[in-house]
PDB file of N, H, CA, C and O in Angstrom:
ATOM      1  N   MET A   1       0.846  -1.163   0.000  1.00  0.00           N
ATOM      2  CA  MET A   1       0.000   0.000   0.000  1.00  0.00           C
ATOM      3  C   MET A   1       0.904   1.243   0.000  1.00  0.00           C
ATOM      4  O   MET A   1       1.742   1.394   0.889  1.00  0.00           O
ATOM      5  N   PRO A   2       0.744   2.113  -0.970  1.00  0.00           N
ATOM      6  CA  PRO A   2       1.586   3.316  -0.999  1.00  0.00           C
ATOM      7  C   PRO A   2       1.265   4.258   0.147  1.00  0.00           C
ATOM      8  O   PRO A   2       0.198   4.184   0.755  1.00  0.00           O
ATOM      9  N   HIS A   3       2.198   5.134   0.426  1.00  0.00           N
ATOM     10  H   HIS A   3       3.065   5.194  -0.068  1.00  0.00           H
ATOM     11  CA  HIS A   3       2.007   6.146   1.451  1.00  0.00           C
ATOM     12  C   HIS A   3       1.493   7.429   0.812  1.00  0.00           C
ATOM     13  O   HIS A   3       1.565   7.604  -0.405  1.00  0.00           O
ATOM     14  N   LYS A   4       0.978   8.313   1.640  1.00  0.00           N
ATOM     15  H   LYS A   4       0.919   8.171   2.628  1.00  0.00           H
ATOM     16  CA  LYS A   4       0.575   9.648   1.199  1.00  0.00           C
ATOM     17  C   LYS A   4       1.072  10.629   2.243  1.00  0.00           C
ATOM     18  O   LYS A   4       1.454  10.238   3.346  1.00  0.00           O
ATOM     19  N   ILE A   5       1.066  11.903   1.889  1.00  0.00           N
ATOM     20  H   ILE A   5       0.756  12.221   0.993  1.00  0.00           H
ATOM     21  CA  ILE A   5       1.498  12.939   2.808  1.00  0.00           C
ATOM     22  C   ILE A   5       0.287  13.801   3.146  1.00  0.00           C
ATOM     23  O   ILE A   5      -0.381  14.336   2.262  1.00  0.00           O
ATOM     24  N   THR A   6       0.022  13.921   4.431  1.00  0.00           N
ATOM     25  H   THR A   6       0.565  13.486   5.149  1.00  0.00           H
ATOM     26  CA  THR A   6      -1.157  14.652   4.893  1.00  0.00           C
ATOM     27  C   THR A   6      -0.867  16.152   5.000  1.00  0.00           C
ATOM     28  O   THR A   6       0.247  16.606   4.738  1.00  0.00           O
ATOM     29  N   ASP A   7      -1.881  16.898   5.387  1.00  0.00           N
ATOM     30  H   ASP A   7      -2.786  16.529   5.600  1.00  0.00           H
ATOM     31  CA  ASP A   7      -1.751  18.342   5.554  1.00  0.00           C
ATOM     32  C   ASP A   7      -0.850  18.723   6.725  1.00  0.00           C
ATOM     33  O   ASP A   7      -0.557  19.903   6.918  1.00  0.00           O
ATOM     34  N   GLU A   8      -0.412  17.750   7.500  1.00  0.00           N
ATOM     35  H   GLU A   8      -0.650  16.791   7.343  1.00  0.00           H
ATOM     36  CA  GLU A   8       0.515  18.016   8.608  1.00  0.00           C
ATOM     37  C   GLU A   8       1.923  18.318   8.103  1.00  0.00           C
ATOM     38  O   GLU A   8       2.778  18.729   8.887  1.00  0.00           O
ATOM     39  N   CYS A   9       2.176  18.127   6.827  1.00  0.00           N
ATOM     40  H   CYS A   9       1.480  17.793   6.190  1.00  0.00           H
ATOM     41  CA  CYS A   9       3.491  18.348   6.214  1.00  0.00           C
ATOM     42  C   CYS A   9       3.918  19.804   6.407  1.00  0.00           C
ATOM     43  O   CYS A   9       3.151  20.730   6.145  1.00  0.00           O
ATOM     44  N   ILE A  10       5.161  19.986   6.870  1.00  0.00           N
ATOM     45  H   ILE A  10       5.784  19.234   7.082  1.00  0.00           H
ATOM     46  CA  ILE A  10       5.705  21.332   7.081  1.00  0.00           C
ATOM     47  C   ILE A  10       6.796  21.661   6.060  1.00  0.00           C
ATOM     48  O   ILE A  10       7.536  22.628   6.239  1.00  0.00           O
ATOM     49  N   LEU A  11       6.902  20.879   5.013  1.00  0.00           N
ATOM     50  H   LEU A  11       6.301  20.092   4.868  1.00  0.00           H
ATOM     51  CA  LEU A  11       7.883  21.092   3.944  1.00  0.00           C
ATOM     52  C   LEU A  11       9.317  21.128   4.456  1.00  0.00           C
ATOM     53  O   LEU A  11      10.125  21.922   3.976  1.00  0.00           O
ATOM     54  N   CYS A  12       9.640  20.279   5.422  1.00  0.00           N
ATOM     55  H   CYS A  12       8.984  19.634   5.812  1.00  0.00           H
ATOM     56  CA  CYS A  12      10.988  20.269   5.987  1.00  0.00           C
ATOM     57  C   CYS A  12      11.991  19.571   5.066  1.00  0.00           C
ATOM     58  O   CYS A  12      13.188  19.852   5.123  1.00  0.00           O
ATOM     59  N   GLY A  13      11.501  18.663   4.217  1.00  0.00           N
ATOM     60  H   GLY A  13      10.529  18.435   4.171  1.00  0.00           H
ATOM     61  CA  GLY A  13      12.374  17.974   3.272  1.00  0.00           C
ATOM     62  C   GLY A  13      13.060  16.737   3.805  1.00  0.00           C
ATOM     63  O   GLY A  13      13.866  16.135   3.097  1.00  0.00           O
ATOM     64  N   ALA A  14      12.768  16.340   5.023  1.00  0.00           N
ATOM     65  H   ALA A  14      12.113  16.829   5.599  1.00  0.00           H
ATOM     66  CA  ALA A  14      13.426  15.172   5.618  1.00  0.00           C
ATOM     67  C   ALA A  14      13.145  13.893   4.824  1.00  0.00           C
ATOM     68  O   ALA A  14      13.992  13.003   4.763  1.00  0.00           O
ATOM     69  N   CYS A  15      11.979  13.803   4.228  1.00  0.00           N
ATOM     70  H   CYS A  15      11.291  14.526   4.277  1.00  0.00           H
ATOM     71  CA  CYS A  15      11.580  12.588   3.524  1.00  0.00           C
ATOM     72  C   CYS A  15      12.245  12.424   2.153  1.00  0.00           C
ATOM     73  O   CYS A  15      12.454  11.298   1.699  1.00  0.00           O
ATOM     74  N   LEU A  16      12.575  13.530   1.495  1.00  0.00           N
ATOM     75  H   LEU A  16      12.405  14.444   1.863  1.00  0.00           H
ATOM     76  CA  LEU A  16      13.087  13.464   0.126  1.00  0.00           C
ATOM     77  C   LEU A  16      14.283  12.528  -0.050  1.00  0.00           C
ATOM     78  O   LEU A  16      14.223  11.637  -0.897  1.00  0.00           O
ATOM     79  N   PRO A  17      15.358  12.691   0.708  1.00  0.00           N
ATOM     80  CA  PRO A  17      16.518  11.824   0.492  1.00  0.00           C
ATOM     81  C   PRO A  17      16.314  10.385   0.964  1.00  0.00           C
ATOM     82  O   PRO A  17      17.114   9.509   0.633  1.00  0.00           O
ATOM     83  N   GLU A  18      15.264  10.132   1.727  1.00  0.00           N
ATOM     84  H   GLU A  18      14.614  10.843   1.997  1.00  0.00           H
ATOM     85  CA  GLU A  18      15.017   8.799   2.268  1.00  0.00           C
ATOM     86  C   GLU A  18      14.274   7.883   1.302  1.00  0.00           C
ATOM     87  O   GLU A  18      14.255   6.669   1.505  1.00  0.00           O
ATOM     88  N   CYS A  19      13.667   8.429   0.266  1.00  0.00           N
ATOM     89  H   CYS A  19      13.682   9.415   0.101  1.00  0.00           H
ATOM     90  CA  CYS A  19      12.868   7.626  -0.656  1.00  0.00           C
ATOM     91  C   CYS A  19      13.752   6.989  -1.730  1.00  0.00           C
ATOM     92  O   CYS A  19      14.300   7.695  -2.576  1.00  0.00           O
ATOM     93  N   PRO A  20      13.895   5.652  -1.703  1.00  0.00           N
ATOM     94  CA  PRO A  20      14.755   4.985  -2.682  1.00  0.00           C
ATOM     95  C   PRO A  20      14.170   4.989  -4.104  1.00  0.00           C
ATOM     96  O   PRO A  20      14.893   4.759  -5.074  1.00  0.00           O
ATOM     97  N   GLU A  21      12.895   5.243  -4.220  1.00  0.00           N
ATOM     98  H   GLU A  21      12.308   5.430  -3.432  1.00  0.00           H
ATOM     99  CA  GLU A  21      12.232   5.227  -5.528  1.00  0.00           C
ATOM    100  C   GLU A  21      12.036   6.630  -6.112  1.00  0.00           C
ATOM    101  O   GLU A  21      11.498   6.779  -7.210  1.00  0.00           O
ATOM    102  N   GLU A  22      12.472   7.649  -5.380  1.00  0.00           N
ATOM    103  H   GLU A  22      12.910   7.528  -4.489  1.00  0.00           H
ATOM    104  CA  GLU A  22      12.291   9.046  -5.792  1.00  0.00           C
ATOM    105  C   GLU A  22      10.821   9.348  -6.099  1.00  0.00           C
ATOM    106  O   GLU A  22      10.498  10.021  -7.078  1.00  0.00           O
ATOM    107  N   ALA A  23       9.941   8.833  -5.235  1.00  0.00           N
ATOM    108  H   ALA A  23      10.204   8.286  -4.440  1.00  0.00           H
ATOM    109  CA  ALA A  23       8.496   8.990  -5.415  1.00  0.00           C
ATOM    110  C   ALA A  23       7.969  10.282  -4.801  1.00  0.00           C
ATOM    111  O   ALA A  23       6.816  10.651  -5.026  1.00  0.00           O
ATOM    112  N   ILE A  24       8.804  10.968  -4.029  1.00  0.00           N
ATOM    113  H   ILE A  24       9.740  10.668  -3.846  1.00  0.00           H
ATOM    114  CA  ILE A  24       8.362  12.177  -3.335  1.00  0.00           C
ATOM    115  C   ILE A  24       8.836  13.403  -4.095  1.00  0.00           C
ATOM    116  O   ILE A  24       9.989  13.487  -4.518  1.00  0.00           O
ATOM    117  N   SER A  25       7.926  14.348  -4.259  1.00  0.00           N
ATOM    118  H   SER A  25       6.990  14.280  -3.915  1.00  0.00           H
ATOM    119  CA  SER A  25       8.288  15.603  -4.920  1.00  0.00           C
ATOM    120  C   SER A  25       7.626  16.766  -4.195  1.00  0.00           C
ATOM    121  O   SER A  25       6.664  16.593  -3.446  1.00  0.00           O
ATOM    122  N   GLU A  26       8.165  17.952  -4.439  1.00  0.00           N
ATOM    123  H   GLU A  26       8.946  18.092  -5.047  1.00  0.00           H
ATOM    124  CA  GLU A  26       7.628  19.140  -3.785  1.00  0.00           C
ATOM    125  C   GLU A  26       6.351  19.567  -4.477  1.00  0.00           C
ATOM    126  O   GLU A  26       6.317  19.752  -5.694  1.00  0.00           O
ATOM    127  N   GLY A  27       5.308  19.719  -3.691  1.00  0.00           N
ATOM    128  H   GLY A  27       5.336  19.569  -2.703  1.00  0.00           H
ATOM    129  CA  GLY A  27       4.032  20.184  -4.207  1.00  0.00           C
ATOM    130  C   GLY A  27       3.675  21.503  -3.567  1.00  0.00           C
ATOM    131  O   GLY A  27       4.518  22.139  -2.935  1.00  0.00           O
ATOM    132  N   ASP A  28       2.456  21.915  -3.722  1.00  0.00           N
ATOM    133  H   ASP A  28       1.771  21.399  -4.235  1.00  0.00           H
ATOM    134  CA  ASP A  28       2.013  23.157  -3.115  1.00  0.00           C
ATOM    135  C   ASP A  28       0.649  22.913  -2.495  1.00  0.00           C
ATOM    136  O   ASP A  28      -0.319  22.731  -3.232  1.00  0.00           O
ATOM    137  N   PRO A  29       0.531  22.900  -1.214  1.00  0.00           N
ATOM    138  CA  PRO A  29       1.401  23.440  -0.177  1.00  0.00           C
ATOM    139  C   PRO A  29       2.182  22.381   0.589  1.00  0.00           C
ATOM    140  O   PRO A  29       2.727  22.688   1.650  1.00  0.00           O
ATOM    141  N   LYS A  30       2.259  21.162   0.103  1.00  0.00           N
ATOM    142  H   LYS A  30       1.817  20.912  -0.758  1.00  0.00           H
ATOM    143  CA  LYS A  30       2.960  20.089   0.817  1.00  0.00           C
ATOM    144  C   LYS A  30       3.651  19.189  -0.197  1.00  0.00           C
ATOM    145  O   LYS A  30       3.394  19.269  -1.398  1.00  0.00           O
ATOM    146  N   TYR A  31       4.537  18.328   0.310  1.00  0.00           N
ATOM    147  H   TYR A  31       4.746  18.263   1.286  1.00  0.00           H
ATOM    148  CA  TYR A  31       5.159  17.337  -0.561  1.00  0.00           C
ATOM    149  C   TYR A  31       4.106  16.315  -0.965  1.00  0.00           C
ATOM    150  O   TYR A  31       3.108  16.126  -0.269  1.00  0.00           O
ATOM    151  N   ILE A  32       4.339  15.660  -2.093  1.00  0.00           N
ATOM    152  H   ILE A  32       5.150  15.813  -2.658  1.00  0.00           H
ATOM    153  CA  ILE A  32       3.410  14.627  -2.565  1.00  0.00           C
ATOM    154  C   ILE A  32       4.182  13.357  -2.890  1.00  0.00           C
ATOM    155  O   ILE A  32       5.366  13.404  -3.225  1.00  0.00           O
ATOM    156  N   ILE A  33       3.503  12.232  -2.790  1.00  0.00           N
ATOM    157  H   ILE A  33       2.541  12.194  -2.519  1.00  0.00           H
ATOM    158  CA  ILE A  33       4.081  10.931  -3.109  1.00  0.00           C
ATOM    159  C   ILE A  33       3.359  10.368  -4.319  1.00  0.00           C
ATOM    160  O   ILE A  33       2.131  10.286  -4.334  1.00  0.00           O
ATOM    161  N   ASP A  34       4.121   9.981  -5.334  1.00  0.00           N
ATOM    162  H   ASP A  34       5.118  10.048  -5.322  1.00  0.00           H
ATOM    163  CA  ASP A  34       3.550   9.350  -6.527  1.00  0.00           C
ATOM    164  C   ASP A  34       3.217   7.901  -6.167  1.00  0.00           C
ATOM    165  O   ASP A  34       4.130   7.103  -5.955  1.00  0.00           O
ATOM    166  N   PRO A  35       1.937   7.547  -6.093  1.00  0.00           N
ATOM    167  CA  PRO A  35       1.567   6.188  -5.673  1.00  0.00           C
ATOM    168  C   PRO A  35       2.045   5.108  -6.642  1.00  0.00           C
ATOM    169  O   PRO A  35       2.159   3.945  -6.255  1.00  0.00           O
ATOM    170  N   LYS A  36       2.324   5.468  -7.880  1.00  0.00           N
ATOM    171  H   LYS A  36       2.232   6.413  -8.195  1.00  0.00           H
ATOM    172  CA  LYS A  36       2.824   4.490  -8.860  1.00  0.00           C
ATOM    173  C   LYS A  36       4.282   4.133  -8.603  1.00  0.00           C
ATOM    174  O   LYS A  36       4.735   3.056  -8.989  1.00  0.00           O
ATOM    175  N   LYS A  37       5.018   5.031  -7.954  1.00  0.00           N
ATOM    176  H   LYS A  37       4.650   5.907  -7.640  1.00  0.00           H
ATOM    177  CA  LYS A  37       6.429   4.793  -7.655  1.00  0.00           C
ATOM    178  C   LYS A  37       6.657   4.260  -6.249  1.00  0.00           C
ATOM    179  O   LYS A  37       7.644   3.566  -6.003  1.00  0.00           O
ATOM    180  N   CYS A  38       5.756   4.575  -5.323  1.00  0.00           N
ATOM    181  H   CYS A  38       4.954   5.138  -5.523  1.00  0.00           H
ATOM    182  CA  CYS A  38       5.922   4.208  -3.915  1.00  0.00           C
ATOM    183  C   CYS A  38       5.856   2.691  -3.739  1.00  0.00           C
ATOM    184  O   CYS A  38       4.925   2.041  -4.215  1.00  0.00           O
ATOM    185  N   THR A  39       6.854   2.138  -3.049  1.00  0.00           N
ATOM    186  H   THR A  39       7.610   2.666  -2.662  1.00  0.00           H
ATOM    187  CA  THR A  39       6.906   0.693  -2.796  1.00  0.00           C
ATOM    188  C   THR A  39       6.589   0.348  -1.338  1.00  0.00           C
ATOM    189  O   THR A  39       6.804  -0.789  -0.917  1.00  0.00           O
ATOM    190  N   ASP A  40       6.082   1.308  -0.567  1.00  0.00           N
ATOM    191  H   ASP A  40       5.907   2.231  -0.909  1.00  0.00           H
ATOM    192  CA  ASP A  40       5.671   1.088   0.818  1.00  0.00           C
ATOM    193  C   ASP A  40       6.833   0.676   1.722  1.00  0.00           C
ATOM    194  O   ASP A  40       6.672  -0.161   2.610  1.00  0.00           O
ATOM    195  N   CYS A  41       8.000   1.270   1.489  1.00  0.00           N
ATOM    196  H   CYS A  41       8.131   1.950   0.768  1.00  0.00           H
ATOM    197  CA  CYS A  41       9.151   0.925   2.331  1.00  0.00           C
ATOM    198  C   CYS A  41       9.039   1.543   3.723  1.00  0.00           C
ATOM    199  O   CYS A  41       9.579   1.008   4.692  1.00  0.00           O
ATOM    200  N   GLY A  42       8.325   2.690   3.818  1.00  0.00           N
ATOM    201  H   GLY A  42       7.887   3.125   3.032  1.00  0.00           H
ATOM    202  CA  GLY A  42       8.132   3.334   5.107  1.00  0.00           C
ATOM    203  C   GLY A  42       9.259   4.246   5.546  1.00  0.00           C
ATOM    204  O   GLY A  42       9.202   4.799   6.644  1.00  0.00           O
ATOM    205  N   ASN A  43      10.285   4.420   4.723  1.00  0.00           N
ATOM    206  H   ASN A  43      10.332   3.970   3.831  1.00  0.00           H
ATOM    207  CA  ASN A  43      11.403   5.290   5.104  1.00  0.00           C
ATOM    208  C   ASN A  43      10.937   6.715   5.384  1.00  0.00           C
ATOM    209  O   ASN A  43      11.418   7.356   6.318  1.00  0.00           O
ATOM    210  N   CYS A  44      10.012   7.203   4.583  1.00  0.00           N
ATOM    211  H   CYS A  44       9.622   6.682   3.824  1.00  0.00           H
ATOM    212  CA  CYS A  44       9.515   8.575   4.767  1.00  0.00           C
ATOM    213  C   CYS A  44       8.829   8.726   6.118  1.00  0.00           C
ATOM    214  O   CYS A  44       9.032   9.719   6.816  1.00  0.00           O
ATOM    215  N   ALA A  45       8.029   7.754   6.477  1.00  0.00           N
ATOM    216  H   ALA A  45       7.864   6.948   5.910  1.00  0.00           H
ATOM    217  CA  ALA A  45       7.294   7.806   7.743  1.00  0.00           C
ATOM    218  C   ALA A  45       8.241   7.777   8.940  1.00  0.00           C
ATOM    219  O   ALA A  45       7.967   8.399   9.967  1.00  0.00           O
ATOM    220  N   GLU A  46       9.343   7.060   8.810  1.00  0.00           N
ATOM    221  H   GLU A  46       9.565   6.555   7.976  1.00  0.00           H
ATOM    222  CA  GLU A  46      10.294   6.953   9.915  1.00  0.00           C
ATOM    223  C   GLU A  46      10.977   8.279  10.231  1.00  0.00           C
ATOM    224  O   GLU A  46      11.309   8.538  11.388  1.00  0.00           O
ATOM    225  N   VAL A  47      11.193   9.123   9.220  1.00  0.00           N
ATOM    226  H   VAL A  47      10.923   8.913   8.281  1.00  0.00           H
ATOM    227  CA  VAL A  47      11.932  10.362   9.447  1.00  0.00           C
ATOM    228  C   VAL A  47      11.048  11.603   9.554  1.00  0.00           C
ATOM    229  O   VAL A  47      11.547  12.677   9.891  1.00  0.00           O
ATOM    230  N   CYS A  48       9.771  11.485   9.279  1.00  0.00           N
ATOM    231  H   CYS A  48       9.366  10.612   9.006  1.00  0.00           H
ATOM    232  CA  CYS A  48       8.890  12.645   9.274  1.00  0.00           C
ATOM    233  C   CYS A  48       8.649  13.147  10.701  1.00  0.00           C
ATOM    234  O   CYS A  48       8.134  12.408  11.540  1.00  0.00           O
ATOM    235  N   PRO A  49       9.025  14.412  10.978  1.00  0.00           N
ATOM    236  CA  PRO A  49       8.869  14.928  12.344  1.00  0.00           C
ATOM    237  C   PRO A  49       7.427  15.220  12.746  1.00  0.00           C
ATOM    238  O   PRO A  49       7.140  15.375  13.933  1.00  0.00           O
ATOM    239  N   THR A  50       6.515  15.298  11.777  1.00  0.00           N
ATOM    240  H   THR A  50       6.748  15.172  10.812  1.00  0.00           H
ATOM    241  CA  THR A  50       5.117  15.607  12.098  1.00  0.00           C
ATOM    242  C   THR A  50       4.187  14.425  11.838  1.00  0.00           C
ATOM    243  O   THR A  50       2.967  14.575  11.916  1.00  0.00           O
ATOM    244  N   ASP A  51       4.738  13.268  11.535  1.00  0.00           N
ATOM    245  H   ASP A  51       5.729  13.146  11.472  1.00  0.00           H
ATOM    246  CA  ASP A  51       3.960  12.064  11.221  1.00  0.00           C
ATOM    247  C   ASP A  51       2.989  12.313  10.063  1.00  0.00           C
ATOM    248  O   ASP A  51       1.860  11.823  10.076  1.00  0.00           O
ATOM    249  N   ALA A  52       3.435  13.072   9.069  1.00  0.00           N
ATOM    250  H   ALA A  52       4.352  13.470   9.058  1.00  0.00           H
ATOM    251  CA  ALA A  52       2.586  13.405   7.927  1.00  0.00           C
ATOM    252  C   ALA A  52       2.601  12.324   6.843  1.00  0.00           C
ATOM    253  O   ALA A  52       1.743  12.330   5.961  1.00  0.00           O
ATOM    254  N   CYS A  53       3.552  11.409   6.895  1.00  0.00           N
ATOM    255  H   CYS A  53       4.249  11.405   7.612  1.00  0.00           H
ATOM    256  CA  CYS A  53       3.632  10.318   5.913  1.00  0.00           C
ATOM    257  C   CYS A  53       2.897   9.107   6.486  1.00  0.00           C
ATOM    258  O   CYS A  53       3.336   8.500   7.464  1.00  0.00           O
ATOM    259  N   VAL A  54       1.779   8.771   5.863  1.00  0.00           N
ATOM    260  H   VAL A  54       1.422   9.263   5.069  1.00  0.00           H
ATOM    261  CA  VAL A  54       0.934   7.688   6.370  1.00  0.00           C
ATOM    262  C   VAL A  54       0.523   6.766   5.235  1.00  0.00           C
ATOM    263  O   VAL A  54       0.538   7.179   4.075  1.00  0.00           O
ATOM    264  N   PRO A  55       0.154   5.514   5.544  1.00  0.00           N
ATOM    265  CA  PRO A  55      -0.351   4.626   4.510  1.00  0.00           C
ATOM    266  C   PRO A  55      -1.609   5.201   3.874  1.00  0.00           C
ATOM    267  O   PRO A  55      -2.472   5.736   4.569  1.00  0.00           O
ATOM    268  N   ASP A  56      -1.714   5.091   2.559  1.00  0.00           N
ATOM    269  H   ASP A  56      -1.013   4.656   1.994  1.00  0.00           H
ATOM    270  CA  ASP A  56      -2.869   5.606   1.820  1.00  0.00           C
ATOM    271  C   ASP A  56      -3.932   4.513   1.751  1.00  0.00           C
ATOM    272  O   ASP A  56      -3.934   3.674   0.850  1.00  0.00           O
ATOM    273  N   GLU A  57      -4.826   4.548   2.723  1.00  0.00           N
ATOM    274  H   GLU A  57      -4.824   5.230   3.455  1.00  0.00           H
ATOM    275  CA  GLU A  57      -5.839   3.482   2.813  1.00  0.00           C
ATOM    276  C   GLU A  57      -7.041   3.782   1.981  1.00  0.00           C
ATOM    277  O   GLU A  57      -7.982   2.988   1.946  1.00  0.00           O
TER     278      GLU A  57
END
């Protein structure tokens, strides 16, 4: 199940270098995850200081 980034995102950028699939990109007003690229590794969720990276249920 791919992850998504909620409105809790503060654009800190911590998740960008952690994504091995380069599925995360800067959006407006928050980062976004391309669900076609996301492999559900959870690296983004582990480093997110606001818990904005969550499974997209």
